[in-house]
Residue frames as a rotation matrix with the C-alpha (Angstrom) as fourth column:
MET 1
-0.576 -0.813 0.088 14.83
0.556 -0.311 0.771 -27.28
-0.599 0.493 0.631 1.17
PHE 2
0.511 0.763 -0.397 13.53
0.261 -0.577 -0.774 -24.26
-0.819 0.292 -0.494 -0.73
LYS 3
-0.308 -0.568 0.763 14.18
0.897 0.095 0.432 -23.27
-0.318 0.818 0.480 -4.33
CYS 4
-0.637 0.052 -0.769 14.25
-0.202 -0.974 0.101 -19.93
-0.744 0.220 0.631 -6.10
TYR 5
0.352 0.890 0.290 11.19
0.118 0.265 -0.957 -19.75
-0.928 0.371 -0.012 -8.35
LYS 6
0.725 -0.065 -0.686 13.29
-0.622 -0.490 -0.610 -18.47
-0.297 0.869 -0.396 -11.26
CYS 7
0.051 -0.830 -0.556 16.64
-0.889 0.216 -0.404 -20.30
0.455 0.514 -0.727 -11.34
LYS 8
0.790 0.400 -0.465 15.78
-0.162 0.868 0.470 -23.16
0.592 -0.295 0.750 -8.91
SER 9
-0.374 -0.927 -0.028 18.87
-0.095 0.068 -0.993 -22.51
0.922 -0.369 -0.113 -6.79
THR 10
0.033 0.333 -0.942 18.62
0.874 0.447 0.189 -23.45
0.484 -0.830 -0.276 -3.11
ILE 11
-0.250 -0.045 0.967 17.55
-0.260 -0.959 -0.112 -20.59
0.933 -0.279 0.228 -0.81
ASP 12
-0.959 -0.283 0.022 17.28
-0.089 0.226 -0.970 -20.48
0.270 -0.932 -0.242 2.99
THR 13
-0.520 0.854 -0.018 13.56
0.124 0.055 -0.991 -19.74
-0.845 -0.517 -0.134 3.24
PRO 14
-0.044 0.556 0.830 10.66
0.940 0.304 -0.153 -19.66
-0.337 0.774 -0.536 0.71
THR 15
0.894 0.433 0.116 10.88
0.447 -0.844 -0.296 -15.85
-0.030 0.316 -0.948 0.61
SER 16
0.211 -0.903 -0.374 14.67
0.386 -0.274 0.881 -15.35
-0.898 -0.330 0.291 0.59
PHE 17
0.691 -0.135 -0.710 16.30
-0.624 -0.607 -0.492 -13.15
-0.364 0.783 -0.504 -2.04
CYS 18
0.809 -0.398 0.433 18.21
0.501 0.852 -0.153 -15.34
-0.308 0.341 0.888 -4.51
LEU 19
0.382 -0.769 -0.513 21.82
-0.369 -0.635 0.678 -14.19
-0.848 -0.070 -0.526 -4.73
ASN 20
-0.325 -0.521 0.789 22.49
0.465 0.638 0.614 -16.55
-0.824 0.566 0.035 -7.62
CYS 21
-0.388 0.255 0.886 20.13
0.899 -0.107 0.425 -14.82
0.203 0.961 -0.188 -10.09
ASN 22
-0.988 -0.038 -0.147 19.32
0.089 -0.931 -0.354 -11.62
-0.124 -0.363 0.924 -8.13
THR 23
-0.454 0.891 -0.020 15.62
0.021 0.033 0.999 -12.48
0.891 0.454 -0.033 -7.92
LYS 24
-0.623 0.375 0.686 13.03
-0.782 -0.304 -0.544 -11.63
0.004 -0.876 0.483 -5.27
ASN 25
-0.741 0.434 -0.513 11.02
0.283 0.894 0.348 -14.55
0.610 0.112 -0.785 -3.97
ALA 26
-0.420 0.615 -0.667 8.87
0.769 -0.150 -0.622 -12.27
-0.482 -0.774 -0.410 -1.77
ILE 27
-0.101 0.504 0.858 6.17
0.803 -0.468 0.370 -9.94
0.588 0.726 -0.357 -3.11
ALA 28
0.031 0.208 0.978 5.41
-0.391 -0.898 0.204 -7.89
0.920 -0.389 0.054 0.01
ALA 29
-0.673 -0.262 -0.692 5.20
0.492 0.541 -0.683 -8.14
0.553 -0.799 -0.235 3.79
GLY 30
0.429 0.785 0.448 2.94
-0.037 -0.480 0.877 -7.37
0.903 -0.392 -0.177 6.73
VAL 31
-0.755 -0.633 -0.173 4.04
0.200 0.028 -0.979 -6.29
0.624 -0.774 0.106 10.20
PHE 32
0.374 0.927 0.023 1.60
0.106 -0.067 0.992 -6.72
0.921 -0.369 -0.123 13.09
SER 33
-0.663 -0.632 0.400 2.35
-0.242 -0.325 -0.914 -5.13
0.708 -0.703 0.062 16.47
ASP 34
0.458 0.763 -0.456 0.91
0.256 0.378 0.890 -6.78
0.851 -0.524 -0.023 19.58
THR 35
0.795 -0.099 0.599 1.47
-0.552 -0.529 0.645 -6.04
0.253 -0.843 -0.474 23.26
ASN 36
0.579 -0.531 0.619 3.65
-0.348 0.525 0.776 -9.11
-0.737 -0.665 0.119 23.89
LYS 37
-0.041 -0.585 0.810 4.89
0.612 0.626 0.484 -10.00
-0.790 0.515 0.332 20.40
LEU 38
0.010 0.001 -1.000 5.84
-0.712 -0.702 -0.008 -8.50
-0.702 0.712 -0.006 17.08
TYR 39
0.198 0.176 0.964 4.76
0.384 0.891 -0.242 -10.52
-0.902 0.418 0.109 14.04
ALA 40
-0.256 -0.222 -0.941 5.74
-0.765 -0.548 0.338 -10.39
-0.591 0.806 -0.029 10.39
ILE 41
0.417 0.345 0.841 4.38
0.311 0.815 -0.488 -12.24
-0.854 0.465 0.233 7.38
PHE 42
-0.496 -0.615 -0.613 6.44
-0.504 -0.371 0.780 -12.35
-0.707 0.696 -0.126 4.19
ILE 43
0.598 0.796 0.096 4.27
-0.308 0.338 -0.889 -13.01
-0.740 0.502 0.447 1.14
GLY 44
-0.469 -0.854 0.225 6.13
-0.181 0.342 0.922 -15.34
-0.865 0.392 -0.314 -1.19
ILE 45
-0.559 0.206 -0.803 5.63
-0.826 -0.051 0.562 -16.13
0.074 0.977 0.199 -4.85
TYR 46
-0.270 0.422 -0.865 4.61
-0.202 0.854 0.480 -19.69
0.941 0.304 -0.145 -3.93
ARG 47
0.243 0.268 -0.932 4.69
0.757 0.548 0.355 -19.84
0.606 -0.792 -0.070 -0.14
ASN 48
0.617 0.046 0.786 4.55
-0.301 -0.909 0.289 -17.44
0.727 -0.415 -0.547 2.79
GLU 49
-0.277 -0.712 -0.646 6.91
0.612 0.388 -0.689 -17.18
0.741 -0.586 0.328 5.74
THR 50
0.717 0.546 0.433 5.99
-0.010 -0.613 0.790 -15.93
0.697 -0.571 -0.434 9.22
VAL 51
-0.453 -0.857 -0.247 8.20
0.443 0.024 -0.896 -14.67
0.774 -0.515 0.369 12.04
SER 52
0.750 0.636 0.183 7.31
0.154 -0.437 0.886 -13.73
0.643 -0.636 -0.426 15.64
LEU 53
-0.453 -0.888 0.079 9.47
0.205 -0.191 -0.960 -11.97
0.868 -0.418 0.269 18.21
LYS 54
0.391 0.552 -0.736 8.57
0.843 0.105 0.527 -12.12
0.368 -0.827 -0.424 21.90
ARG 55
0.130 -0.280 0.951 8.76
-0.048 -0.960 -0.276 -8.68
0.990 -0.010 -0.138 23.49
TYR 56
0.017 -0.223 -0.975 10.43
0.945 0.322 -0.057 -8.24
0.326 -0.920 0.216 26.88
ALA 57
0.866 0.474 -0.159 9.87
0.498 -0.789 0.361 -5.25
0.045 -0.392 -0.919 29.16
ASP 58
0.472 -0.759 -0.447 13.60
0.135 -0.440 0.888 -4.54
-0.871 -0.480 -0.106 29.56
THR 59
-0.487 -0.612 0.623 14.26
0.720 0.123 0.683 -4.47
-0.494 0.781 0.381 25.79
PRO 60
-0.461 0.299 -0.836 13.55
-0.330 -0.932 -0.152 -1.25
-0.824 0.206 0.528 23.84
SER 61
0.502 0.799 0.330 10.90
0.056 0.351 -0.935 -1.60
-0.863 0.488 0.132 21.13
HIS 62
0.568 -0.275 -0.775 13.22
-0.789 -0.450 -0.418 -0.33
-0.234 0.849 -0.473 18.41
VAL 63
-0.503 -0.791 0.348 15.37
-0.658 0.612 0.438 -3.48
-0.560 -0.009 -0.829 18.79
TYR 64
-0.198 0.518 0.832 12.51
0.327 0.835 -0.442 -5.69
-0.924 0.185 -0.335 17.55
PHE 65
0.814 0.547 -0.198 11.58
0.039 -0.391 -0.920 -3.35
-0.580 0.740 -0.340 14.70
ASP 66
0.169 -0.842 -0.512 15.23
-0.912 -0.331 0.243 -3.10
-0.374 0.425 -0.824 13.64
LEU 67
-0.613 -0.372 0.697 15.38
-0.202 0.926 0.318 -6.89
-0.764 0.054 -0.643 13.38
ILE 68
0.265 0.800 0.539 12.22
0.518 0.353 -0.779 -6.99
-0.813 0.486 -0.321 11.27
ALA 69
0.777 0.001 -0.630 13.43
-0.403 -0.767 -0.499 -4.10
-0.484 0.641 -0.596 9.09
GLU 70
-0.284 -0.953 -0.104 16.69
-0.783 0.168 0.598 -5.94
-0.553 0.251 -0.794 8.46
LYS 71
-0.455 0.205 0.866 14.78
0.322 0.945 -0.055 -9.05
-0.830 0.254 -0.497 7.36
LEU 72
0.669 0.742 -0.043 12.64
0.284 -0.309 -0.907 -6.91
-0.687 0.594 -0.418 5.03
HIS 73
0.463 -0.586 -0.665 15.77
-0.774 -0.633 0.019 -5.39
-0.432 0.506 -0.747 3.53
ASN 74
-0.540 -0.743 0.395 17.52
-0.482 0.658 0.578 -8.74
-0.689 0.122 -0.714 3.11
LYS 75
-0.227 0.555 0.800 14.51
0.607 0.723 -0.330 -10.09
-0.762 0.411 -0.501 1.23
ARG 76
-0.969 -0.221 0.113 14.44
0.233 -0.658 0.716 -6.88
-0.083 0.720 0.689 -0.91
ILE 77
-0.106 0.994 -0.009 10.83
0.994 0.106 0.014 -6.19
0.015 -0.008 -1.000 0.11
GLU 78
-0.881 -0.201 0.428 9.56
0.279 -0.952 0.126 -2.72
0.382 0.230 0.895 -0.81
ASP 79
-0.188 0.912 0.364 5.84
-0.448 -0.410 0.795 -2.81
0.874 -0.013 0.486 0.13
VAL 80
-0.884 -0.136 -0.447 5.04
0.328 0.498 -0.802 -3.20
0.332 -0.856 -0.396 3.82
TYR 81
0.058 0.962 0.265 1.55
-0.071 -0.261 0.963 -3.30
0.996 -0.075 0.053 5.36
VAL 82
-0.892 -0.431 0.137 1.18
-0.106 -0.096 -0.990 -2.37
0.440 -0.897 0.039 9.02
GLY 83
0.264 0.962 -0.068 -1.42
-0.090 0.095 0.991 -3.51
0.960 -0.255 0.112 11.54
GLY 84
-0.837 -0.534 0.121 -1.70
-0.170 0.043 -0.984 -3.87
0.521 -0.844 -0.127 15.30
SER 85
-0.550 0.613 -0.567 -3.94
0.794 0.594 -0.128 -4.82
0.258 -0.521 -0.813 18.21
ASN 86
0.449 0.691 -0.566 -4.94
0.749 -0.637 -0.183 -1.18
-0.487 -0.342 -0.804 18.71
ASP 87
0.915 -0.022 0.403 -4.35
0.259 -0.735 -0.627 2.26
0.310 0.678 -0.666 17.23
GLU 88
0.731 -0.667 0.145 -1.41
-0.595 -0.518 0.615 2.98
-0.335 -0.535 -0.775 19.54
LEU 89
0.144 -0.680 0.718 0.43
0.085 0.732 0.676 -0.17
-0.986 -0.036 0.163 18.48
VAL 90
0.596 0.107 0.796 -0.26
0.790 0.095 -0.605 0.54
-0.141 0.990 -0.028 14.80
ASP 91
0.953 -0.231 0.196 1.23
-0.187 -0.957 -0.222 4.02
0.239 0.175 -0.955 15.24
GLU 92
0.482 -0.809 0.335 4.24
-0.438 0.109 0.892 2.52
-0.759 -0.577 -0.302 17.01
ALA 93
0.177 -0.392 0.903 4.95
0.613 0.762 0.211 0.14
-0.770 0.516 0.375 14.12
LEU 94
0.785 0.198 0.587 4.40
0.603 -0.464 -0.649 2.88
0.144 0.863 -0.484 11.57
ASN 95
0.905 -0.422 0.064 6.80
-0.425 -0.878 0.219 5.30
-0.036 -0.226 -0.974 13.27
TYR 96
0.273 -0.849 0.453 9.61
-0.250 0.392 0.885 2.78
-0.929 -0.355 -0.105 13.75
LEU 97
0.184 -0.181 0.966 9.42
0.783 0.621 -0.033 1.46
-0.594 0.763 0.256 10.19
LYS 98
0.914 0.183 0.362 9.20
0.370 -0.741 -0.561 4.96
0.166 0.647 -0.745 8.70
ASN 99
0.746 -0.639 0.188 12.36
-0.666 -0.716 0.212 5.93
-0.001 -0.283 -0.959 10.55
SER 100
0.677 -0.529 0.511 14.32
0.273 0.826 0.493 2.74
-0.683 -0.195 0.704 9.85
LEU 101
-0.244 -0.894 -0.377 17.53
-0.219 -0.328 0.919 2.76
-0.945 0.306 -0.116 7.82
TYR 102
-0.843 -0.068 0.534 15.75
0.423 0.528 0.736 1.16
-0.332 0.847 -0.416 4.87
PRO 103
-0.698 0.602 -0.389 13.21
-0.666 -0.744 0.044 2.83
-0.263 0.290 0.920 2.55
PHE 104
-0.789 0.536 0.300 9.86
0.562 0.827 0.000 1.02
-0.248 0.169 -0.954 2.44
LYS 105
-0.599 0.767 0.229 6.51
-0.404 -0.537 0.741 1.93
0.692 0.351 0.631 0.97
ILE 106
-0.971 0.190 -0.141 4.28
0.214 0.451 -0.866 1.63
-0.101 -0.872 -0.479 4.03
TYR 107
-0.396 0.915 0.078 0.51
-0.253 -0.190 0.949 1.10
0.883 0.356 0.307 3.99
VAL 108
-0.897 0.116 0.426 -1.55
-0.427 0.022 -0.904 1.33
-0.114 -0.993 0.030 7.18
THR 109
-0.502 0.768 -0.398 -4.50
0.213 0.555 0.804 -1.00
0.838 0.318 -0.442 7.77
ASN 110
-0.309 0.486 0.818 -7.37
-0.887 -0.458 -0.063 -0.80
0.344 -0.745 0.572 10.25
ILE 111
0.469 0.392 -0.791 -7.32
-0.154 0.919 0.363 -4.51
0.869 -0.049 0.492 11.10
PHE 112
0.062 -0.394 0.917 -6.80
-0.940 -0.332 -0.079 -5.24
0.336 -0.857 -0.391 14.81
GLU 113
0.677 0.131 0.724 -6.73
-0.431 0.869 0.245 -9.05
-0.597 -0.478 0.644 14.83
LYS 114
-0.238 -0.970 -0.050 -3.55
-0.601 0.106 0.792 -10.90
-0.763 0.218 -0.608 13.77
ASN 115
-0.521 0.017 0.853 -5.00
0.425 0.872 0.242 -13.82
-0.740 0.489 -0.462 11.79
GLU 116
0.613 0.776 0.147 -7.48
0.580 -0.317 -0.750 -11.57
-0.536 0.546 -0.645 10.00
PHE 117
0.529 -0.527 -0.665 -4.59
-0.538 -0.814 0.216 -9.21
-0.656 0.243 -0.715 9.19
PHE 118
-0.521 -0.789 0.326 -2.47
-0.280 0.518 0.808 -12.04
-0.806 0.329 -0.491 7.75
GLU 119
-0.201 0.538 0.819 -5.35
0.744 0.627 -0.229 -13.34
-0.637 0.563 -0.526 5.62
ALA 120
0.785 0.562 -0.262 -6.32
0.307 -0.719 -0.624 -9.89
-0.539 0.409 -0.737 4.36
ILE 121
0.222 -0.799 -0.559 -2.73
-0.636 -0.554 0.538 -8.96
-0.739 0.236 -0.631 3.46
ASP 122
-0.622 -0.451 0.641 -2.17
0.090 0.771 0.630 -12.23
-0.778 0.450 -0.439 1.60
ARG 123
0.141 0.789 0.598 -5.43
0.836 0.229 -0.499 -11.85
-0.530 0.570 -0.627 -0.37
HIS 124
0.816 0.192 -0.545 -4.83
0.003 -0.945 -0.328 -8.17
-0.578 0.266 -0.772 -1.14
VAL 125
-0.050 -0.942 -0.332 -1.20
-0.572 -0.245 0.783 -8.60
-0.819 0.229 -0.526 -2.25
ARG 126
-0.636 -0.214 0.741 -1.90
0.333 0.790 0.515 -11.57
-0.696 0.574 -0.431 -4.52
LEU 127
0.399 0.832 0.386 -4.91
0.802 -0.112 -0.587 -9.90
-0.445 0.544 -0.711 -6.13
THR 128
0.698 -0.196 -0.689 -3.00
-0.240 -0.970 0.032 -6.64
-0.675 0.143 -0.724 -6.57
LYS 129
-0.372 -0.921 0.114 -0.13
-0.249 0.218 0.944 -8.49
-0.894 0.323 -0.311 -8.23
SER 130
-0.431 0.275 0.860 -2.56
0.751 0.637 0.173 -9.78
-0.500 0.720 -0.481 -10.87
LEU 131
0.556 0.694 -0.457 -3.95
0.352 -0.695 -0.627 -6.33
-0.753 0.187 -0.631 -11.67
LYS 132
0.363 -0.380 0.851 -3.07
0.886 -0.143 -0.442 -4.67
0.289 0.914 0.285 -14.94
LYS 133
0.115 -0.413 -0.903 -0.79
0.515 -0.753 0.410 -1.62
-0.849 -0.513 0.127 -14.84
VAL 134
0.777 0.097 0.622 -0.31
0.601 -0.409 -0.687 1.33
0.187 0.908 -0.376 -17.16
LYS 135
-0.226 -0.877 -0.423 2.71
0.816 -0.408 0.410 3.52
-0.532 -0.252 0.808 -17.82
ILE 136
0.235 0.376 0.896 1.27
0.740 -0.667 0.086 6.94
0.630 0.643 -0.435 -18.60
LYS 137
-0.827 -0.538 0.163 2.46
0.342 -0.712 -0.614 10.30
0.446 -0.452 0.773 -17.30
SER 138
-0.511 0.639 -0.575 0.20
0.702 -0.076 -0.708 11.78
-0.497 -0.765 -0.410 -14.62
GLU 139
-0.504 0.280 -0.817 -0.53
-0.293 -0.945 -0.144 14.91
-0.813 0.166 0.559 -16.65
ASP 140
-0.817 0.173 -0.550 -1.60
-0.528 0.159 0.835 12.80
0.232 0.972 -0.039 -19.65
LYS 141
-0.788 0.538 -0.299 -4.27
0.581 0.810 -0.076 11.03
0.201 -0.234 -0.951 -17.56
ILE 142
-0.516 0.607 -0.605 -6.38
0.225 -0.585 -0.779 14.14
-0.826 -0.538 0.165 -16.93
HIS 143
-0.891 0.291 0.348 -9.28
0.360 -0.016 0.933 14.33
0.277 0.957 -0.090 -19.42
GLY 144
-0.177 0.950 -0.259 -12.80
0.952 0.098 -0.289 15.70
-0.249 -0.298 -0.922 -19.73
ARG 145
0.260 0.426 0.867 -14.79
0.688 -0.711 0.143 18.85
0.677 0.559 -0.478 -20.47
HIS 146
0.989 0.141 0.054 -14.06
0.057 -0.681 0.730 20.46
0.140 -0.719 -0.681 -17.10
SER 147
0.291 -0.955 0.052 -10.47
0.431 0.082 -0.898 21.64
0.854 0.284 0.436 -17.41
THR 148
0.053 -0.229 0.972 -10.60
-0.663 -0.736 -0.138 23.68
0.747 -0.637 -0.191 -14.18
ILE 149
0.080 -0.085 -0.993 -9.30
0.613 0.790 -0.018 21.94
0.786 -0.607 0.116 -11.06
ILE 150
0.810 0.325 0.489 -10.06
-0.130 -0.713 0.689 23.60
0.572 -0.621 -0.535 -7.73
GLY 151
0.877 -0.426 -0.225 -7.49
0.356 0.259 0.898 24.23
-0.324 -0.867 0.378 -5.02
GLY 152
0.730 -0.610 -0.309 -4.95
-0.674 -0.718 -0.174 25.96
-0.116 0.335 -0.935 -7.22
ARG 153
-0.048 -0.876 -0.480 -1.47
-0.811 0.315 -0.492 24.49
0.582 0.366 -0.726 -7.28
GLU 154
-0.673 -0.182 0.717 -2.16
-0.665 0.573 -0.479 22.28
-0.324 -0.799 -0.507 -4.23
GLY 155
0.354 0.887 0.298 -5.32
-0.527 0.452 -0.720 20.85
-0.773 0.098 0.627 -5.82
LEU 156
0.677 -0.175 -0.715 -3.46
-0.675 0.240 -0.698 20.06
0.293 0.955 0.044 -9.04
LYS 157
-0.420 -0.902 0.096 -0.65
-0.841 0.347 -0.416 18.46
0.342 -0.256 -0.904 -7.05
LEU 158
-0.384 0.361 0.850 -3.13
-0.570 0.632 -0.526 16.14
-0.727 -0.686 -0.037 -5.30
VAL 159
0.726 0.675 -0.128 -4.84
-0.485 0.372 -0.791 15.15
-0.487 0.637 0.598 -8.56
TYR 160
0.332 -0.704 -0.628 -1.44
-0.770 0.182 -0.611 14.40
0.545 0.687 -0.481 -10.12
LYS 161
-0.610 -0.513 0.605 -0.58
-0.782 0.514 -0.353 12.29
-0.130 -0.688 -0.714 -7.08
LEU 162
0.177 0.784 0.595 -3.79
-0.431 0.605 -0.669 10.31
-0.885 -0.138 0.445 -7.61
ALA 163
0.857 0.173 -0.486 -2.97
-0.511 0.157 -0.845 9.97
-0.070 0.972 0.223 -11.30
SER 164
-0.079 -0.990 -0.120 0.53
-0.985 0.095 -0.141 8.68
0.151 0.107 -0.983 -10.50
SER 165
0.006 0.138 0.990 -0.91
-0.493 0.862 -0.117 5.30
-0.870 -0.488 0.074 -9.53
GLU 166
-0.847 -0.406 -0.342 -0.10
-0.500 0.392 0.773 2.65
-0.180 0.826 -0.535 -12.12
TYR 167
-0.690 0.680 0.248 -3.66
0.650 0.733 -0.200 1.34
-0.317 0.023 -0.948 -11.66
VAL 168
0.191 0.730 -0.656 -5.23
0.191 -0.683 -0.705 4.62
-0.963 0.009 -0.270 -12.83
LYS 169
-0.253 -0.224 0.941 -5.81
0.937 0.187 0.296 5.04
-0.243 0.957 0.162 -16.57
LYS 170
-0.484 0.199 0.852 -7.73
0.401 -0.815 0.418 8.31
0.778 0.544 0.315 -16.61
ILE 171
-0.527 0.386 -0.757 -9.15
0.707 -0.295 -0.643 10.98
-0.472 -0.874 -0.117 -14.29
VAL 172
-0.350 0.526 0.775 -12.15
0.616 -0.494 0.613 13.01
0.705 0.692 -0.151 -15.41
PRO 173
-0.950 0.039 -0.311 -12.72
0.222 -0.616 -0.755 16.16
-0.221 -0.786 0.577 -13.30
GLY 174
-0.256 0.945 0.202 -16.43
0.930 0.184 0.318 16.85
0.264 0.270 -0.926 -12.84
VAL 175
0.326 0.520 0.789 -18.64
0.305 -0.848 0.433 19.73
0.895 0.099 -0.435 -11.86
ILE 176
-0.800 -0.594 -0.081 -17.71
0.338 -0.334 -0.880 22.12
0.495 -0.732 0.468 -9.06
GLU 177
0.312 0.950 -0.035 -20.18
0.478 -0.125 0.869 22.68
0.821 -0.288 -0.493 -6.21
ASN 178
-0.607 -0.408 0.682 -20.26
-0.359 -0.625 -0.694 25.00
0.709 -0.666 0.233 -3.22
LYS 179
-0.202 0.490 -0.848 -21.35
0.595 0.749 0.292 23.30
0.778 -0.446 -0.443 0.02
GLY 180
0.808 0.588 -0.034 -21.72
0.398 -0.502 0.768 26.40
0.434 -0.634 -0.640 2.18
THR 181
0.656 -0.504 0.561 -19.38
-0.634 -0.772 0.048 27.59
0.409 -0.388 -0.826 4.90
VAL 182
0.935 -0.350 -0.054 -17.29
0.337 0.832 0.440 24.45
-0.109 -0.429 0.896 5.49
SER 183
0.611 -0.789 -0.065 -13.67
-0.787 -0.614 0.059 25.29
-0.087 0.015 -0.996 6.32
GLY 184
0.585 -0.489 0.648 -10.50
0.131 0.845 0.519 23.29
-0.801 -0.219 0.558 5.80
GLY 185
-0.260 -0.813 -0.520 -7.55
-0.546 -0.321 0.774 22.89
-0.797 0.485 -0.361 3.49
VAL 186
0.208 0.227 -0.952 -7.26
-0.961 0.229 -0.156 21.26
0.182 0.947 0.265 0.08
ARG 187
-0.528 -0.351 0.773 -7.65
-0.544 0.839 0.009 17.49
-0.652 -0.416 -0.634 0.24
ILE 188
-0.405 0.396 -0.824 -8.83
-0.708 0.435 0.557 14.45
0.579 0.808 0.104 -1.70
LYS 189
-0.279 0.410 0.868 -11.41
-0.679 0.555 -0.481 11.96
-0.679 -0.724 0.124 -0.40
VAL 190
-0.794 0.014 -0.608 -11.60
-0.461 0.637 0.618 8.65
0.395 0.771 -0.500 -2.28
THR 191
-0.292 0.815 0.500 -15.19
-0.939 -0.143 -0.314 7.50
-0.184 -0.561 0.807 -1.78
ARG 192
0.250 0.535 0.807 -16.43
-0.353 0.827 -0.439 4.39
-0.902 -0.175 0.395 -3.57
CYS 193
-0.859 -0.509 -0.060 -16.08
-0.303 0.410 0.860 1.85
-0.413 0.757 -0.506 -6.38
ASP 194
0.107 0.930 -0.353 -18.71
-0.947 -0.013 -0.322 1.01
-0.304 0.369 0.879 -9.01
GLU 195
0.707 0.298 0.641 -19.57
-0.213 0.955 -0.208 -2.39
-0.674 0.010 0.739 -10.51
LYS 196
0.930 -0.367 0.007 -17.02
0.088 0.204 -0.975 -1.95
0.356 0.907 0.223 -13.32
GLY 197
0.365 -0.834 -0.414 -14.16
0.929 0.296 0.222 -1.25
-0.063 -0.466 0.883 -10.92
ASN 198
-0.238 -0.394 0.888 -13.99
0.447 -0.856 -0.260 2.49
0.862 0.335 0.379 -11.54
ILE 199
-0.278 -0.071 -0.958 -13.74
0.961 -0.039 -0.275 4.86
-0.018 -0.997 0.079 -8.59
LYS 200
0.553 0.489 0.674 -15.32
0.411 -0.864 0.290 8.09
0.725 0.117 -0.679 -7.41
ALA 201
-0.319 -0.644 -0.696 -13.40
0.948 -0.205 -0.244 10.73
0.014 -0.737 0.676 -5.45
LEU 202
0.833 0.540 0.124 -13.89
0.525 -0.841 0.132 14.27
0.176 -0.045 -0.983 -4.22
LEU 203
-0.440 -0.877 0.196 -11.40
0.741 -0.477 -0.473 17.11
0.508 -0.062 0.859 -4.41
ILE 204
0.609 0.705 -0.363 -12.24
0.765 -0.402 0.503 19.46
0.209 -0.584 -0.785 -1.54
ASP 205
-0.611 -0.719 0.333 -11.12
0.571 -0.691 -0.444 23.04
0.549 -0.081 0.832 -1.02
GLY 206
-0.946 0.313 0.087 -12.91
-0.276 -0.633 -0.723 24.45
-0.172 -0.708 0.685 2.03
ALA 207
-0.155 0.977 0.144 -16.58
-0.271 0.098 -0.958 24.70
-0.950 -0.187 0.250 1.08
THR 208
0.258 0.193 -0.947 -15.90
-0.954 -0.105 -0.282 23.97
-0.153 0.976 0.157 -2.60
VAL 209
-0.044 -0.174 0.984 -16.13
-0.187 0.969 0.163 20.36
-0.981 -0.176 -0.076 -3.82
GLN 210
0.025 0.010 -1.000 -15.25
-0.998 -0.052 -0.026 18.88
-0.052 0.999 0.009 -7.20
LYS 211
0.712 0.282 0.643 -16.16
-0.285 0.953 -0.104 15.33
-0.642 -0.109 0.759 -8.24
LEU 212
-0.282 -0.820 -0.498 -13.47
-0.931 0.110 0.347 13.17
-0.230 0.562 -0.795 -9.81
HIS 213
0.858 0.496 0.134 -14.25
-0.429 0.836 -0.343 10.09
-0.282 0.237 0.930 -11.91
ILE 214
-0.134 -0.987 0.091 -11.30
-0.858 0.162 0.487 7.68
-0.495 -0.013 -0.869 -11.92
ILE 215
0.802 0.289 -0.523 -11.00
-0.546 0.708 -0.448 5.07
0.240 0.645 0.725 -14.68
THR 216
0.165 -0.743 0.648 -8.90
-0.760 0.323 0.564 2.18
-0.628 -0.586 -0.512 -13.36
THR 217
-0.537 -0.447 -0.715 -7.31
-0.793 0.556 0.248 -0.94
0.287 0.700 -0.654 -14.81
ALA 218
-0.655 0.339 0.675 -9.78
-0.305 0.699 -0.647 -3.11
-0.691 -0.630 -0.355 -12.85
SER 219
-0.859 0.372 -0.352 -12.05
-0.237 0.319 0.917 -5.43
0.453 0.872 -0.186 -14.81
ASN 220
0.031 0.900 -0.436 -14.63
0.471 0.371 0.800 -5.93
0.882 -0.230 -0.412 -12.05
LYS 221
0.664 0.335 0.669 -15.75
-0.335 -0.666 0.666 -4.59
0.668 -0.667 -0.330 -8.66
GLU 222
0.904 -0.357 -0.234 -13.53
0.407 0.557 0.724 -6.96
-0.129 -0.750 0.649 -6.66
GLU 223
-0.031 -0.956 0.291 -10.41
0.979 -0.088 -0.185 -5.65
0.202 0.280 0.939 -8.39
GLY 224
0.057 0.134 0.989 -11.73
0.201 -0.972 0.120 -2.11
0.978 0.192 -0.082 -8.12
GLU 225
0.942 0.329 0.075 -12.15
-0.022 -0.162 0.987 -2.49
0.336 -0.931 -0.145 -4.35
GLU 226
0.476 -0.847 -0.236 -8.46
0.838 0.356 0.413 -3.42
-0.266 -0.395 0.879 -4.04
ILE 227
-0.318 -0.554 0.770 -7.44
0.750 -0.643 -0.153 -0.38
0.580 0.529 0.620 -6.08
LEU 228
0.541 0.609 0.580 -9.75
0.053 -0.713 0.699 1.71
0.839 -0.348 -0.418 -3.88
LYS 229
0.896 -0.254 -0.363 -7.74
0.414 0.186 0.891 0.61
-0.159 -0.949 0.272 -0.83
ILE 230
-0.035 -0.978 0.207 -4.48
0.996 -0.018 0.082 1.49
-0.076 0.209 0.975 -2.55
LEU 231
-0.177 0.028 0.984 -5.67
0.460 -0.881 0.108 4.96
0.870 0.472 0.143 -3.54
ARG 232
0.846 0.499 0.185 -7.02
0.047 -0.417 0.908 5.66
0.531 -0.759 -0.377 -0.05
GLY 233
0.644 -0.660 -0.386 -3.67
0.717 0.347 0.604 4.61
-0.265 -0.666 0.697 1.37
MET 234
-0.152 -0.716 0.682 -1.94
0.868 -0.426 -0.254 7.25
0.473 0.553 0.686 -0.74
PHE 235
-0.120 0.203 0.972 -3.70
-0.064 -0.978 0.196 10.00
0.991 -0.039 0.130 1.22
ASN 236
0.761 0.316 -0.566 -3.46
0.493 0.285 0.822 8.66
0.421 -0.905 0.061 4.79
């Protein structure tokens, strides 16, 4: 017998949505696509729940993903992490979930082993939940001596997207450098985390590169590394 963490009413599973007090008992979920099975882990406040669906050759793949998507919706889960045994299976899961009837925030991982995926998702979600958040408008997070942002409107749009993260307190645009004859569109590359949990990124416009210093809500490198993953996921 399972209880809602808030009102203590009986619920069907440890991660079921409580209809009595309209409370989520699940924080997030992970979906792992394998050749013969589709797996899902639902990260609960106190306890996780796992589901596996055996895949049959005569059953279309969308049937299994529709079943998982329905479970995600019923549990009111918004954040879904996707993994698989290879790149093709990861892409399959990503495409089906993106096109499901229910809107999810989807994050792609590069983990190709199921148990490692489950462990990493559980650790990441619980650590992320403990991180501090800020409610500041994106435009109010841009500070520093260098007011110019390369890439024109598209560059500014990308920096604002980075600033929209609730784990970002401030972005300080740095110096602008020319790297030669490199071609390509405007993009952001999130590079590394320092010992304090703050993050370095590059805004790139062809051969022109601008450094970005990102002040996060992290209090140490471990928390900063989790925020680094989140920010990278925003630009995949």
